[in-house]
C-alpha angles and dihedrals in degrees: 000000000000125000089249091056091048094050114078117209121239088239089062099035099050096057088047090053091048089054093046093052092045087057090053095055097079090050091053093044090056094063129071111274090001089122088079093060090041089056091051090050091052090051091050090050091049091051091049092052092049091050092051093048091049092045088230103159094188092052090045090055091049091048091048091052091047093051092047087061094067112094134189 
């Protein structure tokens, strides 16, 4: 496998992180006070979408790092 094949582009990775975090939201909403984290997740997803629409690579990197911080 080449280095290029091993390296995933931000354009591919960010939508995958958005999807992963969207799948976490119901789990967080099902626990007491989890609605707070779910709201933060929704805001992070919104920011990621805005960054992608604007084509702002710096904001996309920030959004990607933010989304990576959410754990199951």
